[in-house]
Structures are given as C-alpha cells and as structure tokens.
C-alpha positions in Angstrom: -46.7 99.2 105.2 -45.5 98.4 101.6 -42.3 100.4 102.3 -41.6 98.4 105.4 -42.2 95.1 103.6 -39.8 96.1 100.8 -37.1 97.1 103.3 -37.5 93.8 105.0 -37.4 91.9 101.7 -34.2 93.7 100.5 -32.6 93.1 103.9 -33.3 89.4 103.7 -31.9 89.3 100.2 -28.7 91.0 101.4 -28.3 88.6 104.3 -28.8 85.7 101.9 -26.1 87.1 99.6 -23.6 87.0 102.4 -24.7 83.9 104.2 -22.6 81.5 102.1 -20.5 78.7 103.5 -16.8 79.0 103.2 -14.0 76.4 102.9 -10.3 76.4 103.3 -9.1 75.5 99.8 -5.9 73.9 100.9 -4.8 70.3 100.4 -2.2 70.6 103.3 -4.4 71.5 106.2 -3.9 70.1 109.7 -6.8 67.6 109.6 -7.0 67.3 105.8 -4.0 66.5 103.6 -4.1 64.9 100.2 -2.0 64.8 97.0 -2.6 64.7 93.3 -0.7 62.4 91.0 0.1 62.2 87.3 -1.8 59.5 85.3 -1.2 55.8 85.8 0.5 53.9 83.0 -2.9 52.3 82.4 -4.5 55.8 82.0 -7.2 54.9 84.5 -7.8 57.3 87.4 -7.1 56.2 90.9 -8.4 57.4 94.3 -7.2 56.6 97.8 -5.6 57.8 101.0 -1.8 57.1 101.2 0.5 56.9 104.3 1.4 60.6 103.9 -2.2 61.8 103.8 -4.3 63.0 106.7 -6.0 60.9 107.7 -3.5 58.3 106.6 -4.4 55.3 104.6 -2.7 52.4 102.9 -3.4 53.1 99.3 -0.3 53.1 97.0 -0.2 55.0 93.7 2.1 53.4 91.2 2.4 52.2 87.6 4.1 55.3 86.4 2.4 57.9 88.6 4.5 60.8 90.1 3.4 63.7 92.2 2.4 66.8 90.2 4.5 69.9 90.7 7.2 70.5 93.2 9.9 71.4 90.7 10.7 73.7 87.8 10.0 73.2 84.2 8.2 74.7 81.2 4.8 74.7 79.7 3.9 72.9 76.5 4.0 69.3 75.2 5.1 66.7 76.1 3.5 67.3 79.5 6.0 68.1 82.2 4.3 66.9 85.4 6.9 68.4 87.6 6.1 72.0 86.6 3.4 73.3 88.9 2.2 76.1 86.6 1.2 73.5 84.1 -1.7 72.4 86.3 -4.8 74.0 87.8 -7.0 72.8 90.7 -10.5 74.0 91.4 -13.3 73.3 93.8 -16.6 71.8 92.6 -19.6 72.0 94.9 -23.4 71.9 95.3 -25.6 72.9 98.3 -26.5 70.1 100.7 -25.1 66.6 101.1 -25.2 63.5 99.0 -25.1 65.1 95.6 -23.8 63.1 92.7 -20.4 64.2 91.2 -22.1 65.0 87.9 -24.2 67.7 89.7 -21.3 69.6 91.2 -20.5 73.0 89.7 -17.2 74.9 89.7 -16.7 77.6 92.3 -14.8 80.3 90.6 -13.1 81.8 93.6 -11.5 78.5 94.8 -9.0 77.9 92.0 -5.2 77.6 92.3 -2.0 76.5 90.5 0.3 73.8 91.8 3.4 74.4 93.8 6.8 74.7 92.1 9.0 74.8 95.2 11.6 72.1 94.8 10.8 70.3 98.1 9.6 66.8 98.1 7.1 67.5 100.9 5.3 70.0 98.7 5.0 67.9 95.5 1.5 66.9 94.6 -0.1 69.9 96.3 -1.5 73.2 95.1 -1.0 76.8 96.4 -3.9 77.5 98.8 -6.5 79.9 97.5 -7.3 82.7 99.9 -9.9 84.9 98.1 -10.5 88.3 99.7 -13.3 88.9 100.4 -14.3 85.2 100.5 -17.8 85.1 99.1 -18.2 81.4 100.0 -19.9 78.6 98.1 -23.2 79.9 96.5 -26.5 78.9 98.1 -24.9 77.1 101.1 -26.3 79.3 103.9 -27.4 76.0 105.7 -23.8 75.2 106.4 -23.4 72.1 104.3 -22.2 71.2 100.8 -21.1 68.3 98.7 -17.6 69.1 97.3 -14.9 67.6 95.2 -11.5 68.9 93.8 -10.7 68.8 90.1 -7.3 69.2 88.5 -6.2 69.4 84.9 -3.3 70.3 82.5 -3.8 74.0 81.6 -1.5 74.2 78.6 0.3 77.4 79.8 -3.0 78.9 81.2 -4.9 78.5 78.0 -7.2 75.8 79.2 -9.2 77.4 82.0 -11.8 74.8 83.0 -12.3 71.1 83.6 -14.8 71.0 80.7 -12.2 72.4 78.3 -9.6 69.9 79.5 -12.0 67.0 78.8 -12.9 68.5 75.4 -9.2 69.1 74.5 -8.2 65.5 75.5 -5.5 66.6 78.0 -4.8 65.0 81.4 -7.5 65.7 84.0 -8.9 64.2 87.2 -11.2 64.7 90.1 -11.5 63.5 93.7 -14.5 61.5 94.9 -17.1 63.9 96.4 -17.4 64.3 100.1 -19.9 66.0 102.4 -18.9 69.0 104.5 -21.4 69.9 107.2 -19.7 72.7 109.2 -18.9 75.4 106.5 -17.5 78.7 107.7 -19.4 81.9 107.6 -18.6 85.3 106.1 -20.3 87.2 108.9 -21.2 86.4 112.5 -21.4 87.6 116.1 -19.1 88.0 117.7 -16.9 86.6 114.9 -17.5 84.5 111.8 -17.1 80.8 112.0 -13.7 79.6 110.5 -13.7 78.2 107.0 -14.0 74.4 107.0 -11.0 72.2 105.8 -11.5 69.8 103.0 -11.9 66.9 105.4 -12.4 63.5 103.7 -11.0 64.4 100.3 -8.7 61.5 99.2 -5.6 61.7 96.9 -6.3 61.0 93.3 -4.5 60.7 90.0 -5.3 62.3 86.6 -6.3 60.3 83.6 -5.2 60.5 80.1 -7.5 60.7 77.1 -7.0 59.5 73.6 -9.2 59.7 70.5 -10.7 56.2 70.2 -9.6 54.2 67.2 -12.3 52.6 65.0 -12.9 49.0 65.9 -12.0 46.2 63.5 -15.6 45.4 63.0 -16.4 49.0 62.2 -13.6 49.1 59.6 -14.8 45.9 58.0 -18.3 47.2 57.7 -17.1 50.4 56.1 -14.8 48.4 53.7 -17.7 46.1 52.7 -20.0 49.1 52.2 -17.4 50.8 49.9 -16.9 47.5 48.0 -20.6 47.0 47.4 -21.1 50.6 46.3 -18.3 50.2 43.8 -19.7 47.0 42.4 -23.1 48.6 42.1 -21.6 51.4 40.0 
C-alpha cells in the first residue's frame, strides 16, 4: 500500500513539474506587437500603444525617444541605443492574475537580445526566445499568469538582470503588467496547447537614472553644523 502511495505521489510531482504554462516570448506576434524605446528627454518612463502596435493605439513617444536596436554599433558608453546587443529583454511573471508588478519574478528561459538588422520595421523589437525544451512559467499549471516585459542596457553583457541595471544606474524599463489566461502546455493529448502570445503588453520606454544631488537645505544644514562644530572647538 505504501509503495503504491509513493508511486502515485512521485507521479503527481512529475506531472506538476511539466504542467507549466508557456508563452510566445515575441514582441512581433500576429495578435500582439509592441516596441521598446530609449528614454524620454525628461527621463520619465512612458507606456502606451502606438499606431504601429497590435492592437493599435494613438499614443506617441517623443521628447528624444528612439526605437532601440535595428542598426549596428558598439557596446560601451555613451549608450548607443541603435545597437541591439547593448540591450536585454526578459519576461517577469507570477502565477494567477492581478499580481502587482513588484511581485513578479524573472523567468530565466524567456530572455533575449534586441535586433540589429538594419530594417526600420524591426527597430524597437527583440529576437524571439525559443527555449528548447520550453519548461514554461513556474507554478502556472492552472493556465494563467500575470506577466510583464523588462528591458535594460547590459553594458556588453556584463549586466545580466534588471536588479543589476537599477543598482548600476543604467537605462532600464518595464511594461505594465497584464493577465494571460490561456497559457500553452508542455504536454497534452493529442497535442500540447500552443504557447500564448503576449497579448495586452503595451510599448514602453526606458528611463534614465542619476545619483540624486544633495538638496540646498541639506547642504545648508551640513554647513551650519560644520560651522558650529568649528566655533565650539
């Protein structure tokens, strides 16, 4: 009896390991097309669907933004936004729907560099990730997940995560999170369900980061403190 229960338990664990939801990590799919832009002149990140997105919208990126990638270039500073290899995109996700952006975690298999092909239609998009085998998003056997796409300047491949990009004060950005409710399956009868496109993801721009300067009040307080300390001596 114990042997039978153990076999059943291990079988259930094996099924759980493979029953993960899959997505098509592609920003140029038939029913889901979006683009990623360089920072605005203001440095503030922007999100919205443009006329060239699917589904199309009316948002317009401007104030210094250009589409990332789509041409040649080189790594290093100053940042060359036209060189696709300078930038990495990655999926962030959590099981279920309605999760906050702060609760999403990186999915290691859905990561890609941006395109370098010198064609205007390909600028602002990354090279689709086609992991083989596709293990799917962890713990999403129910077929739904909250997902977002993050992108950052990778400094020639030396910055390997969004957290590192934020810590190193280099350009980074992320889409608004969306709910996917028809994730694909790794196994199935007679065939697995196809991976779901990133439907609902809007275009977004990166943001720049600078080390904040001390405020005038803070400098005055420090100066007054130093003056009083000197007088006391």
